[in-house]
N, C-alpha and C positions, 0 to 999 in steps of 0.2 A: 539653194537646193532645188533641183528640178522635180516637179510633180507632174507626171504624165507618162504616157508610154513613149519612152525614149530608149534607144539602144545604141551602145557604142561597141563597135567591133574592132578589136586590136589584135594583130597576130602576136603569138608568143611561142617560145621554144620549150619551156619547162613549166611544170606546175608552180614552182616557186616564183617564176617570173609572172605568171598569171595572177597569183595571189598578191604579189607586190604591186602590180598595175591596178588591181581592184581596190587595194587598201590605201593607195596614195591619194586619198581625198579626205577632206575634213568631215565628210558625211558618212553615214552608215545605216540608212533606214532599211534597205532591202537589197537583195542581189539575186540573180538567176544564174544557174549553172546548167549547161546543156551538154550532155555526154551519154554515151552508151555504157561507159565504165562506171558502175555504181560505186566501187571502191574509191575511185578518183573523186567522185562527187562528194563522198563522205569526208575524205581528206581535205579537199579544197574548201568545202562548206565549213568545216571546223576552223580553218585558218583565216577565213574571211571576217573582217570587222563589220558585220551587218547584223541587225536585229532579227531579220527574217531572211532565210536563204531558200529559194525555190529551186527544185531540181526538175528539169525537163517540163516545166510549167511556169505559169505566172499568175499571181493573184488568187491562187487556190488557198483558202484559209478557213479553218474551223474556228468559229467565234469563241469557243471555249479555251483556245490556246492563247498564250501571251503574244502580244504584238507591241513593238516599239523599236526605236532605233538605238544606235551606238554613236559615240563621238558627238558631233554637233547636231545629230538628228533626233534629239529629244532626250527626256529624262523619264525613267520608269517604264512600266509596261501597263497595257490595258488588255482586257480580255480574261475570262475565267476568274479565279480567285485573286489574280493580280489587280483587277479593277477594285475589289473591296479594299485591298491594301492601299491603293493609290488614293482613294477617297476617305480614308480613315485617319483620324488623329488619335494617337495613343497618349493616354494620360496616366500618371501614377499618383495614387492618393494613399498616403500612409496614415493609419489611425492607431493611436495607443488607447487601449481599453482600460488602462489604469488611471489613477487620479493624477492630474498634472500638478506638480509642485515646483515652486521656485527653488533653485539650488540652495542647499543649506551651507552654513559656514564650515561645518565639519563634513568630510566625505561620508556619504551614505551608500550602502550596497545598491547596486543597480537593480531596477525592477525588470521583470521579464517583459519583453517587447513582442507584440504581435507582428508577425511578418507582414510586409506590404503586399497588397494584391492589386493587380491591374485587371480591370474588367472593361472590355470594349465590345460593343455590338456591331452588327454588320454595316451600319450606316455611320459609324464613327462616334456615337455617343458613349461616354465613359461614365 
């Protein structure tokens, strides 16, 4: 995967062909679309397999928005609340507030069970 300002200019006849050319790679970190037709930019941007699609610009990013790639360009997102999710381990702890007993020989009616609760703070402690 190339990191750096690199541009590939390939002629195409239709939007579908342009999307096919853009998506025929195993990577999908980001893409740029340059056009005066905003509707076309939205259609093509939705069809591209890239985590970030810039329209008529490059590297314009609000750090509160998610950033990350598709396909072989990474797993997950960083930025905004996605960063908290990425660095959080969720754990489920179930507690019965009744008296624990070994199973009896004869069936006994079930005791009420307190529902399980998962509590996670913003740094991943549960």
